[in-house]
N, C-alpha and C positions, 0 to 999 in steps of 0.2 A: 431558381427565385430564393431570394435571402428572407430568412426568419426575422422578425423583429426581435430586438434585444429585449430581454425580460427587464421589468422595472425592479430595482433593487430596493427592498423597503427599509433595510439598516442604512443608518447614516455611514458616511466615511469614516467618521470618527469611531464608530463602534467596531466597524470592520477592521480599523487599524489596531484597535485594542484586543481583538479576537485574533488576529494575525500574529501580534507580539506574545499572546499567552499560549499560543498552540506549539506544542513541543514535536509534533509528527510533522514530518517534512512535506508529506503528501498532501495532507490537511493544510498546511501552511500554503501550499500552491493554490489549493482551491479558494481558500479565503482571500488571497491576494487577487486570484482572478475576480473575485466580487468586488474588491476594493477598486480594481482598475476600472470597472465598469461604473461603480457607483460616483466615483470621483471625476468621471470625465476624460479620463487619461487615455481610454480606448473606447472607440465607437463601435467596433467591430469585433467578431470573434477572432477574425484571423489576425487583428492587432493584439489582442490579449495573447493569442497563440505566440506570436512573434516575440512580445516582450517576455514570456514565461519559458521560451524555448520547449513548447510542446505541439503537439498537432492540433490543428483548428478542430479536428473531430473530437479531442476529447474535451475542449473547451465547449464546443457545441452540447456534449454529454452532460457536463457539468452544469451548464446554464439551462438547459432542459429539465434537469432534475430539481432546480433552483425554482424554474418557473411553475412547476406543479406543487409549489408549497412545502417542498420537502428539503429542508436546509440539510438534515442528517444524511439524507440519500445522496444529496449534491456532495458531501463530505466523504461519503463512504467508498471504500474500496477494497477488493479482495486481495488476499493475500494467498499465493498458492500454498496448499497443505501438502503433507507428506504423501507419497504415492501409496496406494493400496497394497502392494505386494512386497514381500520382504525376499532378501536373497539368501538369507539363511534359514534353513528347515527349523521346525519346532524341536525335532528331535536333536538337533545340533545345539540349539539356543540351549535346552534342558541341560545337556551335557557341558556346556561351556560354564554355566552357573557355578558348577560344584567347584572345580578349580579356583575359579575368580574369588569363592569365599573363603577357601581354606588356605590357599597359598598366598593371598593378598593381590592376585591379579597377575599380569603379563607385563613385560619389560617393554615390548613394542606390539604393533600390528602384526609383523612379521613372525612374531612368537606364536601370536593366536593362529594365525594361517597355518604354521607348521603344526601346531598340536591339533588343529582340526584336521589336517591332512593325515595326521596319525590316527 
């Protein structure tokens, strides 16, 4: 069963302005999706997805977040952070800092690997 498209409270002109002001590409895509619905260019989530070249489930998630009254939530996306583990031990890292500060560093990554192996 199809869910009803949410009512976009912002005008198409306001959404175009926000779309043009946005510098983040992913947020621009979400503003564009809202614009397509508000302007009547897309009547269904699948049409929005086809126009933006994204999956329809992505569009559904954006519009569901918007429908709950959370524009900021609809525009939010998670950027993966660094992993929790290091490949270098604390002992090796501490030992590596000393020549880095005294000699001005290493000429290449290979030089670091050779130094650490020794």
